[in-house]
C-alpha positions, 0 to 999 in steps of 0.5 A, spaced: 811 459 224 817 462 228 819 468 222 811 469 222 811 470 229 817 475 229 814 480 223 807 479 227 811 482 232 815 487 229 809 490 225 807 491 233 814 495 234 812 499 229 806 501 231 809 507 236 809 508 244 801 507 245 802 500 243 806 499 250 799 500 254 794 497 249 799 490 249 798 491 257 790 492 256 789 486 253 794 482 257 790 484 263 783 483 260 784 476 258 787 475 264 780 477 268 776 473 263 780 467 264 780 469 272 772 469 271 772 464 268 773 459 271 771 462 278 764 462 275 764 455 274 768 454 280 761 457 283 756 453 278 759 446 281 759 448 288 751 450 287 750 444 284 753 439 290 750 445 295 742 447 293 741 438 294 744 437 300 741 444 304 732 443 301 734 436 304 735 438 310 731 443 311 725 439 308 728 434 315 727 440 319 734 438 321 736 445 322 744 443 325 746 439 319 743 445 314 748 451 318 753 446 317 752 445 310 752 453 309 759 453 313 762 448 309 759 451 302 760 459 304 761 461 297 755 465 294 749 461 296 752 459 304 753 465 306 746 467 303 742 462 306 746 462 312 743 469 313 736 466 312 737 461 318 739 465 323 732 468 322 728 461 323 722 463 327 721 470 325 717 472 319 717 470 312 719 478 311 725 479 316 728 472 313 728 474 306 731 481 308 737 479 311 739 474 306 737 479 300 741 484 305 747 478 305 745 477 297 748 484 297 755 483 298 756 476 295 754 480 289 759 485 289 764 480 290 761 477 283 762 483 279 768 485 281 773 488 276 767 488 271 769 495 271 776 495 270 773 491 262 769 497 262 774 502 262 778 497 257 773 496 251 773 504 251 780 505 253 783 501 247 781 504 242 782 511 244 789 510 247 790 506 239 787 512 236 792 518 239 798 513 238 795 515 231 794 522 231 801 522 234 805 519 228 801 523 223 803 530 227 810 526 226 809 524 219 806 531 217 812 535 221 818 531 217 813 533 210 813 540 212 821 539 215 823 536 209 820 542 204 822 547 207 829 544 205 827 543 198 828 536 199 821 533 200 820 527 202 817 521 197 810 518 197 813 510 198 816 514 205 809 519 207 805 511 206 810 508 210 810 513 216 802 513 215 800 506 216 805 505 221 801 510 224 795 507 222 797 500 226 796 503 233 789 504 232 787 497 229 791 495 234 786 499 239 780 497 235 781 489 236 782 490 244 776 493 245 772 489 241 775 482 245 774 486 252 767 487 250 767 479 248 769 478 254 766 483 259 759 481 255 760 474 256 762 476 264 756 479 266 751 475 262 755 469 266 754 473 273 746 474 271 745 467 271 748 468 278 744 472 280 737 469 278 739 463 281 741 467 288 733 470 287 731 463 286 734 460 292 732 466 296 724 465 295 725 456 296 728 457 302 724 462 306 717 458 302 721 452 306 723 455 311 717 458 313 713 450 312 718 447 316 716 453 322 708 452 321 709 445 321 712 444 328 707 450 330 701 445 329 705 439 332 707 443 338 700 444 338 697 438 337 702 435 343 699 440 348 693 437 352 
């Protein structure tokens, strides 16, 4: 196993200078993928705890408790629902608008570093291609120099230079594929979270409006 590792490492080193930025991009892509995976899993867990408590407090007209629940779960839905609570008693459109504005900021936070992932998807194969073309230029320049000196390169020497040059392209394409897989998985998870945001906004507005109407009707009945 140790020998195989060192052989693989040596093979990567032979790919040329462009292997280092490609390797760096692969580390960045994997790091972003792990970070987003853990963050989104934590977010899903907080949603499952937050929504039952929050809606129970709303339906029981315990607005102070609902606000406390939002402040304790400030991540994601907490901030969005808090924006709606602060507009309680206003029209449904005003409550919805306030929550949607807050959702914009939350979605922006969710999409952080997706642009970097997209850059890696496109940059890694291009760096690999650049590494290959640069190495091939060196190989064919050596062929020309040796030919002018009447000491041409052997077919084996040329083949060795060419396959080493192609390592960079293979590495770049591999990193691009891995990065694209991470990007697609992360983007789909974020879209699912956005759907939860939208559904919760509609549910919250409906409950707040129903509670407001109930309080209004009870107030009218209490009047002499």
